[in-house]
N, C-alpha and C positions, 0 to 999 in steps of 0.2 A: 812689372818692375823686376830688374835684374838682381840676382843674388850675388853677394860678395863671394869671391872665390877663395878667400883665405880661411874660412871657418865652416865646418859642416853644420848644416841646419839640424837642430834638435827639437824633439817634441816637448811641449810644455809639460812640466811634471804636475800631476794631479793625484791626490790621495786615492788609493784603491778602496772601492766599496766592499766592506766585509760582511754586510748584513743580508746578502742575497740567499736564496734557497740552496740546499745542498746540491741539487741536480745541476743548477746553473753554474755553481762553483766548479763542479767536476767537468762540465762542458766548456768552462772558461769563457762564458758569455755574460753580458749584463742582464741581471734579473730585474723584472719590473716590480718585484716585492709585493705583489698583490696577495692578500691573505684571505683564506688560509692556504690557497694554492696559487702559485704565480701563473699568469696567463701565458708567459713565454714557454712554459712546459705543457700546460693542458691544451693549448691551441694546436700543438704539434703531435698530440696523441701520447705524450710522455706522462709518466707519473711524477708529480712534484713530491719530493721526499721531505718537504717541510724546511723549517728554519732552525739553525743552531749557530750562534755567533762564534762558538769555539771550534766549529767544524773546519777542517782543512783537507782538501782532496789529496790523496796520495799521488806521488809522481807516477805517471803511466804513459805508455806510448801515445803519440798523437792520434786523435781520432779524425784527423783531416782526411777526407776521401782522396784517393790517388788521382794523379793527373788523368786526363781523358784517354791518353794512349795506353793507360794501364788498367782500364776497367770501368771508370766512372762514365755514365751516360753524359752526352753533350747537352746539358741542360742546367739552368741555374736554380732548379728546384732543390729543396732540402732533401737530402738522401740519408735515410736512417741506416745506421751500421750496427750489426750485431757483433759484440766483442767476444762472446763466449767461444765460438768455433774457430776464431782466427788462428790460434796456435797450431791447429791441425792442418790448415790449408798449405802453408809454405813447404811443409815436409813432403808433399806429393809432387814429384817432378813429372810433368806431362810431356808429350812428344812435341807439341807445337806451341808457339806463343799464343795463338788464338784459343787453344784448349786451356792454357794456363789462365788467360784473362777471364774466360767465361767461368771457369771453376772458382777463381778468386772472387768474381762478382757474386756468385751464388753464396759462397761461404761468408763473405764479409757483409753483404747487403740483403740479398733475397731472403735469407733465412729469417731475418727479423720480421719481414712481411709475412712469410708463409706460416710462421708459428702462431700468429695472431696476438691476442692480448695476454696470454699466459705462456710460461716457459714450456718447451716441448723437447724432451730428450731425443725424440725421433729426428727432428729437424736440426737441433743444435749440436748433437754429438754423434748419434748412431750411424746415420747414413754417410756422414763425412768419414767416420772410421771405416765403414764398409767400403768406401771408395778406394781405400788403400789396399784392399784385398780382392776386390771384385771389379773386373773391367766393365761388366754390363751396368752396374750401378754407377760406376765412374762416368761412363758415356752419358747415362741418363741425367746425372747432375750437371754435366757440361752443357747438354742440350737445354735443360730447364733454365740454367743460368743465362745462356744466350737469348732464349725466348723471353725470359723475365726482363732482361735488360731492354729489349725492343718494346715490350709492353709498357715498361716504365716511361719510356720516351714519348709514348702516345698521349692521347687525351680522352680516350673512351674506355669502357669496361671490358674490352676484348680486342684482340688483334684483328684488323680488317683483312679480308681476303686479298685486297689489292696490295697489302704489305708483304705478302708471302715471298715476293721476289727479293726482299731485303737480305743483305749479306748475313746478318745475324740469324735470320730465320732459316735461310738455306743451310747455314752451318749447323743449326739446331736439328734440322731434319736429317742431315748427314750423320750426326752423332746418334740420333734415335735409331737409325738403321744399323749403326755399328753395335748399339746395345742389343738389338734384336738378334743380330748374328752371334754375339757372344752368348746370349741365352740359349740359342739353338745348339751352339757348339758344346755347351756344358752338359747337355742331356746325354744319358747313357743309351744303350741299345733299347729299341722299341719305345723311346721317349721316357725311359725311367728317370725319376728324379729322387734324389735323397731329400731328407728333411731340410737340410741346409739350402739345397737348390730351390725348394719351395719358398723358403723365407726370402731368398734373393728375388724370386719371381714376384712374390707379393709386394716386396719393396718397389720393384720396377712398376707394378700395377699402379701404385700410388703416384709415382712420378709420371708415368704415361698419362694417367687420368688428369693430373695437374696441367700437363702440356696441352691436352685436348681442350680443357676448359679455358685456358688462356687464349686459344684460337676461336673460342665460341662454339666448339664442337661438343655440346653437352651429350648428345646421343653416343658419340664415340667414348667420351669420358665415362659414361655409365656402364659401357661394356667392359672397360678396364676394371671398374669397381666390381662388377659382377664376377669377373674372373678371380679377383683377389678374395672376395667373400667365399667363393667356392673352394679355393685352396685352403683357406682358414678352416672351413668346415671339414675338409679332408683330414687336416692335422688334428682337429679336435676329436674326430671319430677314431683316430689311431693313436691311442695314448702311449703306445710303446715306441712310436717313431722317434728316432734320435735326431734332434735339430742341429746337433753339433754346436760349436762355439761361435755362433754367428754374431757379428757386432750389433745387428738389429734385433732388439728384443721382441719376442712374439707378442707380448702384451702391449707394447708400443704400437705395433701394427694393428692389433685388435682395437685399440682406442681410435686409431686413424680410420679404420673401416666403419666403426660405429658412427663417428662424426660425419663421414661422407655419406653413409647410408641415411642419416637423418635428412641431409640436404636433398638427396635423391628422392626420398619418399615424400618430402614436402612439396615437390613440384611434379609428382608422378600422376599420370592419368589412371583412371580405374582399370583400363585394359592393361596398362603396364604393371600395375600393382598385382593383378591376378597371376602374372607370369614371373614376377620378381622373386628373388631369393628370400628365404626366411631371414629375420634379423640376425646378424652375426652374434654369436654368444659373447657376452661381455662379463668380465670379472670386476664387479664393483669393489673399489678399494675400501678397506675397513676405515671407519671414521668414528671417533669418540664423540659422545654427546657433550663433552667438555673439551673442545678442540683448541689447539694452539693456533694463533694467528700467524701463519707463515706461508711461504709460497707453496710448499709441499701440500699443506692442508687444502689450500684454495684449488690447486690443480686436482687433488683427489675429489673434492666436491664437484668440480666441473665435470670430471669423468663420470661420477655417479649420476649427475643430472642428465648428461648425454645419454646414459644407459636407459634412464626412465623415459626421456623424451622419445627415444627410438622405439621403446616398447609401446608407448601410447600411440605413436604414428602408425605402428603395425596393427594395434588393437582397434582403432576407430574405423578404418575402412573395412576391415574384416568383419567387424560387428555389424556394420550396416547391412551386410548380406546374410546375417544369421536370422533364423526364425525366432518369432516371439516365444516359441516353446522352449528356447534355450535361455529363458529369463534367468533362472537360478545360476547357471554356469556363467553367463555374462556378468551377473551381479558379483559373483565371487572374483572373477578376473578384474573387474573394475575396483573392487575394494582392495585387492592386492596392489594395484597401481596407486591408489590413494595412500595406502600405508607407506609405500616407498617415497611418495611425494612428501608426506608429512615428516618423514625422517630427515630429508634434505632441508626442509623448512626450519626444523629445530636447529640444525647445525649452522645454517646460514644466519639465523637470528643471533646465535652466539657469536659468530665471527663479526657481525655488524656492530654488536655491542662493544666488543673489544676494539674494533677499528675506530669507533667514535671517541675512544680515549687516546688515540694516537694522532700525530700531526700529518694526516693525509697519506700514511703509508698504505700501499696496496689499493689505492683508490680505483685505478683503472681495472685491475684484475677483479675486484669485488663488483664493480659496475657491470662488467661482462657476465659474471656469474648471476647477479640479480636479474639481468635482462633475460637470460635463458630460463631462470626460475619463473619469471613473470609469464613467459610464453607457455611454459609447461602448465602453469595453473590455469591459464585461459583454455588450452586444449582440453584439460580434464573437466573443467566446470562449464564450458560453453561449447559443446560439440555441435556438429552440423545439425540443422533443423530436422532432417529426416531421421537421424539417429536418436535425437532427443524425443521425437514423437513415438518411436518404437519402444525405447527403453527410457522412460521418464526419470529413473533414478540417476541417469548420467547428467541430468541438468541441475547444476547447483546442489549437489548432494551434501555439502558441508553445512555445519550449523550457521556459520556467518555468511550471509548473502554476499555474492560478488557483485560489485558495481562495475558494469562493463565500461562505462565512461571513465571512471577513476582509474581502472586497470589500464585502459588504453593511454590515458594521459601520463601515467607513470611510465609505461613502456616507451612512449615517445620521448620523455625526458631522459631516460637512461640511454636510449639509442642515440639521441642528439649528443650526449656527453662523449660517446665513443667515436663519433664522426669528427674528422679533422675540420677545424674552422678556417684554415688558411686555404684560399682558393688556388694558390700557386702550387699546392702539393700535387704530386704525381698520382696517377691511378693506383689503386691498392689491389693487390691480389693476395688472398689468404686462403688457407684450406679449412679454417675453423668457422664455426657459427659466429655471426656478428650482428650488426644492426639491421641487415637487409631483410631477414625473415620477419623481424619484429615490425619493420616499416610496412611490409606486405600485409601483415595481420591488421595493422591499424587502418591502412588504406581500404582493405576489402571487408573487414569485419567490425569496425567501430560502429556504434549506433548511428542511425540515419541523421539524428540531430547534430552529430559532430562533423558536419561538412567541412568546416575550416581545418579541423585536425586531420581529416582524411586527405584533403588536398595538400596539406603541408607534407604529409608522409610521402605522397607521390612526388612532390617537388624535390624533396631530399633525395629520393632514389634517382631521379633524373639528373640532379645537379652534382651528385657525388659519384664519380666513376669508380666503382668498386666491383670486385668479383670475389665472392666468398664461396669457393668450390664451384658448385653447380649454380649458385645464385648470381645472376648478372643484374646489376643495379639498373642499367638503362633498359634492358629488355623487360625486367620485372616492373619498372616504373611505367613503361608503355602499356603493359597488360593491365596493371592496376588502374591506369587512367581509363582504359576500356571498360573496366567494371563500373566506375562512376558514371561514365557516359551512357552505358546501356541501361543502368538503373534509372537515370533521369529521363532518358528518351522513352522507356517503357511506361514510366509513371505519367509522363506528360500525355502520352497516347491514351492511357487508361482514363485520364480525366478529360479527354477530348481537347487538349490544348495543342497548339502548334509547337514544333520543336524550337526550343530557345536555349542555346548552350549556356547563357549567362544566368538562367533561372535555376535556382536550387530548391527543389521540393523535398519534403520529408517522404522517403520512399516506404510504402507499406511493406510489412514483413514478407508477404508472399511474392513481392517483386524484387526483393533483395537477391543479388547474385549469391547463390549458395555453393556452387561448384564451378571451378575453372579447370579445364582439361586441355593439355597440349598434346597434339599429335604431330610428331616430327615428320618432315617430308622425306620420302624414301631416297630421293635423288639429290637433296640439298641439305647439308648439315646445318645451314644457317637460316632455315625456313621452317615454320611450324603453323599449323592451323589451331587456333584457340577457340574452344567452345565455352560460352558463358551460359550456365543454366541457373535460372532463379528458382526459388522454392516452389513456385507453381509448376514450373517445367518438371522438377523432380517428382512432385506429387502425381502429375499426369503422365509421367513416363515419356515425355516428348523431348526432342532435341532443342538446344538453346540457340542463342545467337552465335554466328561464326565470324571470325576475323583472321586474316592472314598476317603473320608477323615475320618480318625479315630483319636480320641483324648482320 
């Protein structure tokens, strides 16, 4: 039907809905008004800030992503944008349009993903400020922005080798080389570095490690992490060294290395552990036993939890090699870890009580903290079977018995809350701990009777393309599936049954996989040999089942 030419067509007027949640009002989208938290927010990983009919969003610049030729990936997926660092980005005038586009993408979009569920001064402010003063950091940011953009347009948890000819990735590699040249140029005679030079190099170690992880090069990423930890150790050993007025705070770097070290240790083989660096010294932030419920307190609690987790992951494998004669020393070390854990528990309980009186404020942040706390409790109270046999006090030492099934169910619930529910969302890359390590624990350590729960954890890993630092959801899910497979096949063979993939038996404790170790191929960064040792293998000192994994 033709329209009359004399009058412009107008949209029918409808009254505006004023009852939506605060977050949807700010985003200027229709709210589904689900209570207590709208699904429009929670399904995309946002925090729903609750309902207030008198709330009006302040006028702010549009949050619409830029056209594709100015930095947005060519995709119809929802793209999260971080508003905090935006004012810093336009002030930096770069040499080429391609550099400007990649830097802008990093500052406006990638930062939100990289920082994870809680605010990070390192990602949101410090490295962007450092880019104004330091060309090596500037080139690293541009490279990571270009690489992250290409990762975002993909569909799996790492960039494929076949994608490396892509223009963004070639540009990223070129920028990485420029960063290395600037780092070498900045050194004095005989390679001398000032304190400020070391802070710059440590910052670049974090960025180089992130780029290696995006490409699926975990081994290379761990070498960058090792270099950064060594530099931090040098600075800690020389208290008189002047770090200058560097935009990147040394304690921000310290917390980054602690978080990355947790990830590295959690996937490290025994052989790698024996030659790895000592845990980076962490400065646990002071926390009151009557804490305020705010972002600063939640971030401080997260940092303290990370410090305890890192200490526990260093303590457990080291203790498994200690003699029973060291019983008293091990007991004292273990009690010290329990004391630190109990302190975080008291603070978290206080925050959760206060949060229950609010309308969903800080829901996502507190969920992330609770998930890390759950994993820490499991590590402390349910150690590997060989360690528990040698030092029985490490097995459920607290007065209240731990129910492994209930603990795993709670962990799965928290992890599921943090995973996006919209299948159209792009792959996620973050440098912080998230749901993946928890899903791995559930899949590999939940009681044998919890087959459905374990299989669901594997499915979530394989269906949610995520990379959390060194944790790769698809590779991790593939190995976790191997754990379940080998347990069932060994149990069926033990009972004299034919192999039947659809049959789920309750696996005896001595046939449960107790240790999974990766040995990276010397010539291929995307290939590893995985060894699966059950409790019987460990007791007899024999090798386990072997499997080649390629990604």
